[in-house]
VOPAGU-2260 file (C-alpha; in pm, 1 decimal, decimal comma):
REM VOPAGU-2260
SITE   aa  ch    i         X         Y         Z
SITE  UNK   A    0    4967,3   -2322,1     -70,3
SITE  UNK   A    1    5146,7   -2330,1     261,6
SITE  UNK   A    2    5261,8   -2665,1     405,1
SITE  UNK   A    3    4973,0   -2643,2     652,7
SITE  UNK   A    4    4721,5   -2582,9     374,2
SITE  UNK   A    5    4853,2   -2888,7     192,1
SITE  UNK   A    6    4799,3   -3096,3     505,4
SITE  UNK   A    7    4443,7   -2963,3     532,0
SITE  UNK   A    8    4377,0   -3060,8     170,1
SITE  UNK   A    9    4514,5   -3408,6     232,0
SITE  UNK   A   10    4284,0   -3445,6     534,1
SITE  UNK   A   11    3983,2   -3359,2     318,3
SITE  UNK   A   12    4081,6   -3618,5      57,7
SITE  UNK   A   13    4154,5   -3887,2     316,7
SITE  UNK   A   14    3812,0   -3836,8     472,1
SITE  UNK   A   15    3658,3   -3890,7     127,6
SITE  UNK   A   16    3859,5   -4212,2      88,9
SITE  UNK   A   17    3751,6   -4333,7     434,0
SITE  UNK   A   18    3391,4   -4270,7     328,3
SITE  UNK   A   19    3435,3   -4508,6      34,2
SITE  UNK   A   20    3567,2   -4293,1    -247,7
SITE  UNK   A   21    3855,9   -4430,7    -453,8
SITE  UNK   A   22    4179,2   -4246,4    -387,8
SITE  UNK   A   23    4234,8   -4137,1    -748,0
SITE  UNK   A   24    3875,2   -4015,3    -772,5
SITE  UNK   A   25    3907,0   -3817,5    -450,0
SITE  UNK   A   26    4235,3   -3662,9    -564,9
SITE  UNK   A   27    4090,9   -3569,4    -903,9
SITE  UNK   A   28    3779,7   -3413,1    -753,0
SITE  UNK   A   29    3987,1   -3209,2    -510,4
SITE  UNK   A   30    4214,5   -3090,8    -792,7
SITE  UNK   A   31    3919,1   -2984,3   -1009,2
SITE  UNK   A   32    3765,4   -2794,1    -719,3
SITE  UNK   A   33    4098,6   -2631,9    -622,2
SITE  UNK   A   34    4210,6   -2441,1    -930,1
SITE  UNK   A   35    4423,0   -2219,5    -707,5
SITE  UNK   A   36    4657,3   -2512,5    -640,3
SITE  UNK   A   37    4963,4   -2513,8    -862,0
SITE  UNK   A   38    5128,9   -2825,1   -1001,7
SITE  UNK   A   39    5374,3   -2842,5    -710,7
SITE  UNK   A   40    5089,6   -2810,2    -463,4
SITE  UNK   A   41    4891,1   -3088,1    -632,5
SITE  UNK   A   42    5196,6   -3312,2    -637,8
SITE  UNK   A   43    5269,5   -3244,4    -270,3
SITE  UNK   A   44    4910,6   -3313,7    -164,0
SITE  UNK   A   45    4907,0   -3631,2    -370,0
SITE  UNK   A   46    5228,5   -3748,5    -202,7
SITE  UNK   A   47    5078,2   -3688,9     142,3
SITE  UNK   A   48    4763,3   -3884,4      57,6
SITE  UNK   A   49    4946,0   -4179,4    -100,0
SITE  UNK   A   50    5191,7   -4192,4     191,7
SITE  UNK   A   51    4901,1   -4226,4     436,1
SITE  UNK   A   52    4733,1   -4490,3     219,6
SITE  UNK   A   53    5053,8   -4693,5     236,1
SITE  UNK   A   54    5056,6   -4667,6     615,4
SITE  UNK   A   55    4681,8   -4659,3     675,4
SITE  UNK   A   56    4684,9   -4866,6     995,7
SITE  UNK   A   57    5005,6   -4745,1    1154,9
SITE  UNK   A   58    4924,0   -4379,6    1091,9
SITE  UNK   A   59    4585,0   -4430,3    1256,8
SITE  UNK   A   60    4759,2   -4584,7    1557,4
SITE  UNK   A   61    5011,7   -4302,7    1585,9
SITE  UNK   A   62    4739,1   -4041,5    1539,6
SITE  UNK   A   63    4495,7   -4202,6    1781,3
SITE  UNK   A   64    4200,2   -4223,7    1541,6
SITE  UNK   A   65    4071,2   -4318,9    1198,6
SITE  UNK   A   66    3973,4   -3978,4    1060,8
SITE  UNK   A   67    4179,5   -3805,3     795,3
SITE  UNK   A   68    4292,3   -3556,6    1059,0
SITE  UNK   A   69    4408,6   -3829,8    1298,3
SITE  UNK   A   70    4589,2   -4014,0    1022,3
SITE  UNK   A   71    4772,0   -3699,2     911,4
SITE  UNK   A   72    4874,8   -3639,3    1272,7
SITE  UNK   A   73    5004,0   -3996,5    1274,0
SITE  UNK   A   74    5185,6   -3947,0     941,8
SITE  UNK   A   75    5370,3   -3642,5    1069,9
SITE  UNK   A   76    5464,3   -3824,4    1389,1
SITE  UNK   A   77    5587,6   -4115,1    1180,6
SITE  UNK   A   78    5815,9   -3870,9     998,7
SITE  UNK   A   79    5944,9   -3728,4    1325,6
SITE  UNK   A   80    5759,4   -3398,4    1274,7
SITE  UNK   A   81    5569,0   -3234,5    1560,1
SITE  UNK   A   82    5212,3   -3200,9    1422,5
SITE  UNK   A   83    5165,2   -2877,3    1616,2
SITE  UNK   A   84    5402,8   -2702,7    1374,9
SITE  UNK   A   85    5155,4   -2752,5    1088,3
SITE  UNK   A   86    4827,6   -2778,4    1279,5
SITE  UNK   A   87    4832,2   -2412,8    1381,5
SITE  UNK   A   88    4512,0   -2275,7    1226,5
SITE  UNK   A   89    4703,2   -2006,9    1037,5
SITE  UNK   A   90    4557,0   -1931,3     696,7
SITE  UNK   A   91    4419,1   -2253,2     555,1
SITE  UNK   A   92    4611,1   -2482,4     790,0
SITE  UNK   A   93    4418,3   -2729,2    1011,0
SITE  UNK   A   94    4303,6   -2602,6    1352,9
SITE  UNK   A   95    4548,7   -2654,5    1640,2
SITE  UNK   A   96    4560,3   -2985,1    1825,3
SITE  UNK   A   97    4337,2   -3013,1    2128,0
SITE  UNK   A   98    4447,7   -3168,6    2455,3
SITE  UNK   A   99    4319,5   -3513,7    2362,8
SITE  UNK   A  100    4497,8   -3510,5    2026,6
SITE  UNK   A  101    4825,7   -3414,8    2188,0
SITE  UNK   A  102    4822,1   -3725,7    2406,1
SITE  UNK   A  103    4632,1   -3968,6    2182,9
SITE  UNK   A  104    4806,4   -4234,1    1976,9
SITE  UNK   A  105    5094,5   -4473,8    2025,6
SITE  UNK   A  106    5346,7   -4663,8    1822,1
SITE  UNK   A  107    5203,0   -4968,9    1640,9
SITE  UNK   A  108    5229,8   -5280,8    1853,0
SITE  UNK   A  109    5072,8   -5580,9    1675,1
SITE  UNK   A  110    5210,3   -5721,2    1348,7
SITE  UNK   A  111    4913,9   -5626,8    1131,9
SITE  UNK   A  112    4938,7   -5262,8    1236,0
SITE  UNK   A  113    5316,5   -5233,7    1239,8
SITE  UNK   A  114    5343,2   -5417,3     904,9
SITE  UNK   A  115    5053,2   -5214,0     761,9
SITE  UNK   A  116    4870,3   -5520,6     635,7
SITE  UNK   A  117    4520,3   -5658,5     682,7
SITE  UNK   A  118    4545,9   -5913,3     966,0
SITE  UNK   A  119    4464,2   -6209,4     739,8
SITE  UNK   A  120    4763,1   -6130,2     517,6
SITE  UNK   A  121    5020,4   -6151,6     797,9
SITE  UNK   A  122    5032,7   -6534,4     796,8
SITE  UNK   A  123    5024,5   -6530,6     415,3
SITE  UNK   A  124    5335,1   -6312,1     414,4
SITE  UNK   A  125    5507,3   -6536,5     668,8
SITE  UNK   A  126    5431,1   -6850,9     466,3
SITE  UNK   A  127    5537,0   -6690,0     139,7
SITE  UNK   A  128    5841,2   -6494,4     253,3
SITE  UNK   A  129    5970,1   -6653,9     571,6
SITE  UNK   A  130    6234,8   -6438,4     736,0
SITE  UNK   A  131    6179,6   -6170,2     469,7
SITE  UNK   A  132    5812,4   -6117,3     561,2
SITE  UNK   A  133    5851,8   -5821,7     797,2
SITE  UNK   A  134    6113,8   -5655,5     577,7
SITE  UNK   A  135    5891,2   -5688,5     271,6
SITE  UNK   A  136    5584,2   -5553,7     447,2
SITE  UNK   A  137    5782,4   -5254,7     570,7
SITE  UNK   A  138    5931,1   -5194,8     226,1
SITE  UNK   A  139    5577,7   -5172,7      86,6
SITE  UNK   A  140    5511,0   -4870,6     310,1
SITE  UNK   A  141    5782,2   -4662,9     139,8
SITE  UNK   A  142    5776,1   -4483,2    -193,1
SITE  UNK   A  143    5864,9   -4686,9    -500,3
SITE  UNK   A  144    6154,9   -4598,9    -729,1
SITE  UNK   A  145    6096,0   -4459,9   -1077,6
SITE  UNK   A  146    6289,3   -4668,2   -1328,4
SITE  UNK   A  147    6317,0   -4646,7   -1704,5
SITE  UNK   A  148    6405,5   -4912,7   -1958,8
SITE  UNK   A  149    6650,9   -4802,4   -2224,1
SITE  UNK   A  150    6524,3   -4905,8   -2567,8
SITE  UNK   A  151    6840,1   -5074,3   -2690,3
SITE  UNK   A  152    6686,4   -5113,3   -3036,4
SITE  UNK   A  153    6737,3   -4737,4   -3080,2
SITE  UNK   A  154    7015,2   -4633,9   -2841,7
SITE  UNK   A  155    7250,5   -4749,4   -2569,0
SITE  UNK   A  156    7236,9   -4698,7   -2194,4
SITE  UNK   A  157    7518,3   -4444,9   -2175,8
SITE  UNK   A  158    7366,4   -4222,7   -2445,9
SITE  UNK   A  159    7019,0   -4240,0   -2293,1
SITE  UNK   A  160    7158,2   -4155,1   -1951,8
SITE  UNK   A  161    7335,0   -3847,6   -2089,1
SITE  UNK   A  162    7025,7   -3729,2   -2275,2
SITE  UNK   A  163    6819,9   -3759,7   -1959,7
SITE  UNK   A  164    7084,3   -3569,5   -1766,3
SITE  UNK   A  165    7071,1   -3290,7   -2025,5
SITE  UNK   A  166    6695,0   -3274,6   -1961,7
SITE  UNK   A  167    6747,8   -3236,0   -1586,3
SITE  UNK   A  168    6681,5   -3602,9   -1506,2
SITE  UNK   A  169    6949,8   -3770,6   -1296,4
SITE  UNK   A  170    6972,2   -4149,8   -1310,5
SITE  UNK   A  171    7182,3   -4432,3   -1178,7
SITE  UNK   A  172    7241,6   -4782,7   -1309,2
SITE  UNK   A  173    7003,7   -5038,6   -1160,7
SITE  UNK   A  174    7166,9   -5370,6   -1067,2
SITE  UNK   A  175    6856,2   -5574,0   -1149,2
SITE  UNK   A  176    6876,4   -5522,7   -1525,1
SITE  UNK   A  177    7139,6   -5393,5   -1766,5
SITE  UNK   A  178    6874,3   -5188,9   -1948,5
SITE  UNK   A  179    6743,9   -5023,6   -1629,4
SITE  UNK   A  180    6816,9   -4673,3   -1504,4
SITE  UNK   A  181    6664,0   -4558,3   -1177,4
SITE  UNK   A  182    6571,1   -4191,8   -1161,7
SITE  UNK   A  183    6723,3   -4014,7    -863,5
SITE  UNK   A  184    6620,1   -3659,0    -952,6
SITE  UNK   A  185    6363,4   -3506,2   -1187,0
SITE  UNK   A  186    6119,8   -3800,1   -1202,1
SITE  UNK   A  187    5827,2   -3575,6   -1293,2
SITE  UNK   A  188    6015,2   -3455,6   -1602,0
SITE  UNK   A  189    6055,5   -3797,8   -1758,0
SITE  UNK   A  190    5738,5   -3813,8   -1969,0
SITE  UNK   A  191    5789,1   -3467,6   -2116,7
SITE  UNK   A  192    6156,3   -3514,9   -2201,7
SITE  UNK   A  193    6259,2   -3568,9   -2563,5
SITE  UNK   A  194    6440,4   -3890,8   -2472,9
SITE  UNK   A  195    6104,7   -4036,3   -2367,7
SITE  UNK   A  196    5896,5   -3873,1   -2639,9
SITE  UNK   A  197    6135,8   -4012,0   -2902,2
SITE  UNK   A  198    6099,1   -4366,5   -2767,6
SITE  UNK   A  199    6452,4   -4403,1   -2636,5
SITE  UNK   A  200    6327,0   -4490,5   -2287,4
SITE  UNK   A  201    6007,8   -4635,1   -2140,5
SITE  UNK   A  202    5899,4   -4630,6   -1776,9
SITE  UNK   A  203    5922,7   -4989,6   -1652,2
SITE  UNK   A  204    6015,9   -5148,1   -1320,9
SITE  UNK   A  205    6357,7   -5309,4   -1312,1
SITE  UNK   A  206    6232,0   -5655,2   -1208,0
SITE  UNK   A  207    5992,1   -5654,1   -1500,2
SITE  UNK   A  208    6284,8   -5568,6   -1726,3
SITE  UNK   A  209    6497,3   -5842,4   -1572,3
SITE  UNK   A  210    6225,9   -6098,8   -1638,4
SITE  UNK   A  211    6245,8   -6023,2   -2011,2
SITE  UNK   A  212    6624,9   -6000,6   -2018,8
SITE  UNK   A  213    6632,3   -6352,5   -1873,7
SITE  UNK   A  214    6477,6   -6490,6   -2193,5
SITE  UNK   A  215    6741,8   -6579,7   -2449,7
SITE  UNK   A  216    6704,7   -6618,3   -2825,3
SITE  UNK   A  217    6460,8   -6464,6   -3070,4
SITE  UNK   A  218    6159,4   -6575,4   -3268,8
SITE  UNK   A  219    5785,2   -6531,7   -3250,6
SITE  UNK   A  220    5637,1   -6425,3   -2917,4
SITE  UNK   A  221    5283,4   -6392,1   -2783,6
SITE  UNK   A  222    5231,7   -6153,4   -2492,8
SITE  UNK   A  223    4923,4   -6336,6   -2370,9
SITE  UNK   A  224    4811,0   -6088,0   -2100,0
SITE  UNK   A  225    4956,9   -5775,9   -2256,8
SITE  UNK   A  226    4770,1   -5501,6   -2072,2
SITE  UNK   A  227    4951,5   -5177,0   -2149,2
SITE  UNK   A  228    5220,6   -5369,8   -2333,3
SITE  UNK   A  229    5534,3   -5318,0   -2126,8
SITE  UNK   A  230    5656,8   -5675,6   -2175,4
SITE  UNK   A  231    5562,1   -5671,8   -2545,2
SITE  UNK   A  232    5771,2   -5357,4   -2597,6
SITE  UNK   A  233    6066,3   -5502,4   -2405,0
SITE  UNK   A  234    6052,5   -5824,4   -2609,2
SITE  UNK   A  235    6032,3   -5629,3   -2935,2
SITE  UNK   A  236    6336,1   -5424,3   -2832,4
SITE  UNK   A  237    6527,0   -5753,5   -2804,4
SITE  UNK   A  238    6434,3   -5862,2   -3157,2
SITE  UNK   A  239    6128,5   -6079,2   -3097,9
SITE  UNK   A  240    5838,3   -6069,6   -3345,9
SITE  UNK   A  241    5564,1   -5986,8   -3099,6
SITE  UNK   A  242    5189,7   -6034,4   -3099,9
SITE  UNK   A  243    5001,5   -5879,5   -2809,3
SITE  UNK   A  244    4673,8   -6013,0   -2673,5
SITE  UNK   A  245    4454,9   -5925,6   -2377,9
SITE  UNK   A  246    4114,1   -6052,8   -2278,1
SITE  UNK   A  247    4015,3   -5685,3   -2249,8
SITE  UNK   A  248    4128,2   -5528,0   -2575,6
SITE  UNK   A  249    4079,2   -5175,4   -2435,8
SITE  UNK   A  250    4381,5   -5225,9   -2212,8
SITE  UNK   A  251    4598,7   -5234,7   -2527,0
SITE  UNK   A  252    4463,4   -4911,1   -2675,3
SITE  UNK   A  253    4786,1   -4715,9   -2612,9
SITE  UNK   A  254    5015,9   -4993,4   -2733,3
SITE  UNK   A  255    5024,9   -4902,1   -3105,9
SITE  UNK   A  256    5138,9   -4547,5   -3026,3
SITE  UNK   A  257    5397,1   -4671,2   -2775,0
SITE  UNK   A  258    5527,2   -4926,6   -3025,3
SITE  UNK   A  259    5551,1   -4665,3   -3299,1
SITE  UNK   A  260    5739,2   -4430,7   -3068,1
SITE  UNK   A  261    5989,6   -4705,7   -2992,8
SITE  UNK   A  262    6032,8   -4809,4   -3355,6
SITE  UNK   A  263    5861,9   -5147,8   -3309,9
SITE  UNK   A  264    5590,9   -5333,2   -3497,1
SITE  UNK   A  265    5364,4   -5523,5   -3260,4
SITE  UNK   A  266    5060,8   -5706,8   -3393,7
SITE  UNK   A  267    4744,0   -5687,9   -3185,9
SITE  UNK   A  268    4526,8   -5995,5   -3140,2
SITE  UNK   A  269    4170,2   -5927,9   -3029,0
SITE  UNK   A  270    4002,8   -6168,6   -2785,0
SITE  UNK   A  271    3781,1   -6309,9   -3060,2
SITE  UNK   A  272    4085,9   -6391,4   -3272,6
SITE  UNK   A  273    4306,1   -6567,3   -3017,9
SITE  UNK   A  274    4174,5   -6913,9   -3106,5
SITE  UNK   A  275    4313,1   -6864,6   -3457,8
SITE  UNK   A  276    4640,9   -6705,2   -3351,6
SITE  UNK   A  277    4842,6   -7024,2   -3395,2
SITE  UNK   A  278    5157,3   -7118,8   -3206,6
SITE  UNK   A  279    5457,9   -6918,9   -3097,2
SITE  UNK   A  280    5816,4   -6987,4   -2994,8
SITE  UNK   A  281    5748,1   -6795,8   -2674,3
SITE  UNK   A  282    5425,6   -6732,5   -2484,4
SITE  UNK   A  283    5460,9   -6480,8   -2203,4
SITE  UNK   A  284    5187,7   -6482,0   -1938,2
SITE  UNK   A  285    5208,8   -6183,9   -1706,4
SITE  UNK   A  286    4904,2   -6312,0   -1522,3
SITE  UNK   A  287    4644,9   -6105,3   -1335,1
SITE  UNK   A  288    4743,9   -6109,9    -969,6
SITE  UNK   A  289    4711,4   -5934,7    -635,2
SITE  UNK   A  290    4988,7   -5693,8    -733,6
SITE  UNK   A  291    5128,7   -5736,7    -383,5
SITE  UNK   A  292    5479,9   -5668,7    -508,3
SITE  UNK   A  293    5365,4   -5327,5    -633,9
SITE  UNK   A  294    5154,8   -5208,1    -340,8
SITE  UNK   A  295    5389,3   -4914,7    -289,2
SITE  UNK   A  296    5243,6   -4778,6    -614,0
SITE  UNK   A  297    4882,5   -4887,5    -560,8
SITE  UNK   A  298    4837,1   -4896,9    -181,8
SITE  UNK   A  299    4457,3   -4912,8    -191,8
SITE  UNK   A  300    4483,9   -5256,1    -354,8
SITE  UNK   A  301    4646,5   -5384,5     -35,2
SITE  UNK   A  302    4343,8   -5292,8     172,0
SITE  UNK   A  303    4092,6   -5408,7     -90,6
SITE  UNK   A  304    4233,0   -5763,3    -124,4
SITE  UNK   A  305    4028,2   -6032,6      51,9
SITE  UNK   A  306    4075,4   -6409,8      84,6
SITE  UNK   A  307    3791,9   -6463,0    -163,8
SITE  UNK   A  308    3945,3   -6220,9    -411,4
SITE  UNK   A  309    4282,3   -6394,0    -379,8
SITE  UNK   A  310    4117,6   -6731,9    -443,5
SITE  UNK   A  311    3949,2   -6589,8    -755,0
SITE  UNK   A  312    4280,8   -6453,8    -880,3
SITE  UNK   A  313    4448,8   -6791,1    -827,1
SITE  UNK   A  314    4178,1   -6960,5   -1032,5
SITE  UNK   A  315    4223,5   -6700,0   -1306,0
SITE  UNK   A  316    4598,3   -6764,6   -1307,9
SITE  UNK   A  317    4536,5   -7136,2   -1348,0
SITE  UNK   A  318    4298,5   -7065,3   -1636,0
SITE  UNK   A  319    4550,5   -6835,5   -1802,6
SITE  UNK   A  320    4815,9   -7105,6   -1797,4
SITE  UNK   A  321    4577,3   -7367,5   -1935,8
SITE  UNK   A  322    4459,6   -7135,0   -2212,2
SITE  UNK   A  323    4817,0   -7044,4   -2304,2
SITE  UNK   A  324    4948,2   -7399,7   -2347,6
SITE  UNK   A  325    4792,1   -7459,7   -2693,3
SITE  UNK   A  326    4973,3   -7153,1   -2827,1
SITE  UNK   A  327    5321,9   -7282,4   -2744,1
SITE  UNK   A  328    5496,6   -7421,6   -3051,4
SITE  UNK   A  329    5688,7   -7751,8   -3028,1
SITE  UNK   A  330    6018,6   -7670,9   -2862,3
SITE  UNK   A  331    5881,3   -7338,9   -2739,6
SITE  UNK   A  332    5862,5   -7185,9   -2393,8
SITE  UNK   A  333    5581,2   -7076,9   -2167,1
SITE  UNK   A  334    5678,5   -6796,5   -1929,4
SITE  UNK   A  335    5461,5   -6737,9   -1622,5
SITE  UNK   A  336    5505,6   -6413,5   -1430,5
SITE  UNK   A  337    5335,0   -6210,7   -1160,3
SITE  UNK   A  338    5408,6   -5892,7    -968,4
SITE  UNK   A  339    5308,6   -6073,7    -650,0
SITE  UNK   A  340    5511,1   -6179,8    -347,0
SITE  UNK   A  341    5257,3   -6445,6    -240,9
SITE  UNK   A  342    5343,9   -6812,9    -280,6
SITE  UNK   A  343    4986,7   -6908,0    -373,7
SITE  UNK   A  344    5019,5   -6696,2    -687,0
SITE  UNK   A  345    5373,7   -6803,0    -771,7
SITE  UNK   A  346    5542,9   -7131,3    -678,9
SITE  UNK   A  347    5212,7   -7295,5    -587,8
SITE  UNK   A  348    5074,6   -7218,5    -932,6
SITE  UNK   A  349    5375,6   -7376,3   -1099,7
SITE  UNK   A  350    5358,4   -7684,4    -875,2
SITE  UNK   A  351    4990,2   -7725,3    -960,7
SITE  UNK   A  352    5058,7   -7679,9   -1333,1
SITE  UNK   A  353    5326,4   -7948,4   -1328,8
SITE  UNK   A  354    5090,8   -8180,0   -1140,8
SITE  UNK   A  355    4839,9   -8135,4   -1422,5
SITE  UNK   A  356    5098,4   -8156,7   -1703,4
SITE  UNK   A  357    5346,3   -8435,5   -1639,5
SITE  UNK   A  358    5514,8   -8378,7   -1975,3
SITE  UNK   A  359    5622,9   -8027,4   -1875,0
SITE  UNK   A  360    5895,8   -7909,5   -1641,5
SITE  UNK   A  361    6014,5   -7585,1   -1487,7
SITE  UNK   A  362    6348,8   -7498,1   -1645,1
SITE  UNK   A  363    6411,7   -7190,8   -1430,5
SITE  UNK   A  364    6241,6   -6960,5   -1183,8
SITE  UNK   A  365    6334,4   -6644,5    -998,4
SITE  UNK   A  366    6193,2   -6407,7    -738,0
SITE  UNK   A  367    6278,7   -6043,8    -686,3
SITE  UNK   A  368    6204,3   -5879,4    -354,5
SITE  UNK   A  369    6067,6   -5534,9    -276,9
SITE  UNK   A  370    6356,6   -5295,7    -224,1
SITE  UNK   A  371    6506,9   -4965,5    -333,6
SITE  UNK   A  372    6571,7   -5103,8    -682,7
SITE  UNK   A  373    6231,4   -5236,2    -774,8
SITE  UNK   A  374    5908,4   -5418,7    -709,7
SITE  UNK   A  375    5841,1   -5773,0    -600,6
SITE  UNK   A  376    5821,1   -6003,8    -902,4
SITE  UNK   A  377    5820,7   -6372,9    -989,8
SITE  UNK   A  378    5893,2   -6554,9   -1314,8
SITE  UNK   A  379    5905,6   -6922,4   -1415,3
SITE  UNK   A  380    6015,2   -7074,9   -1746,8
SITE  UNK   A  381    5811,2   -7381,0   -1845,3
SITE  UNK   A  382    5904,8   -7619,8   -2122,4
SITE  UNK   A  383    5763,1   -7947,7   -2241,0
SITE  UNK   A  384    5968,3   -8242,6   -2116,2
SITE  UNK   A  385    5957,9   -8383,4   -2467,5
SITE  UNK   A  386    6132,5   -8075,7   -2603,4
SITE  UNK   A  387    6481,4   -7942,2   -2567,6
SITE  UNK   A  388    6547,8   -7588,9   -2443,5
């Protein structure tokens, strides 16, 4: 496919998204219907589509419209590329710009458009992030880094880095976590490389790694909202005896294979069995959240979030904390974490928990911002005031 043909394909997919189709569904349907497209073509088209989804409002402003064509015009302008060079009608490229398209569009002016956020989220960002609000919103319009966690139960960082280099994967040390290597070249090779297949590395954001590295000691641990099991695997690599639980057991279906690959034994606790699971030295709650710290990776979630949905998530987070408390052993710790940058999901949840539980205290908390090293993340360590840490 020519660069122009890739743009035309992206326009088709973006129109499907604007009509209500989920981005991943639209991409998959296009790929199935376009067998002529090679792997590099599919990757390039995907990148174009996801880039526009990240900058949905500002690209529309720059392109002077809300169609897929207008947004791709806006995306090229945002990259400093003259759209006429790709909209030339040659082969499968989009038809040339008309007179109106050449003059339509302008740079984003209002905060919601220039920050690429729904208008209602602008004050939420300001309240949650203060002077960092604009910077964070802008960071969420860029591509996210690919970072791996070195499985220190099987190897060391230097060895893993060399093995990845031998496989054509260049990495650099990530300052957020000692176990983290950020991929600078060859990201699409990671999953097929022997170093990954042999369990020596796992794909995991650096802030997520840092949250686990900030937990000292060893003992029994319950990953209370395990999902795919990234935190469970990281805890196991540090010597914890881990049990993984999720209210939707299907989310953990890949965890046994991932644990086996990494040389770990992780027990699975089905939803019906959690009441009998007993108590643990550590209960880790990576609670369901808006994912606002990860919107670079899942940009559609940014546009789908509503005030009502956020309120529902906050109630769920409160319920998760309440349901986790009985599983904390005397002297144990309750860790609350989200991949959100919003105060309502982070500090406000901890304040409310402490208001409900006067015998508990927050021993430590930390936020990580959205930047070139990783996603936005929050973690708080809760302990009973009657216990020592």
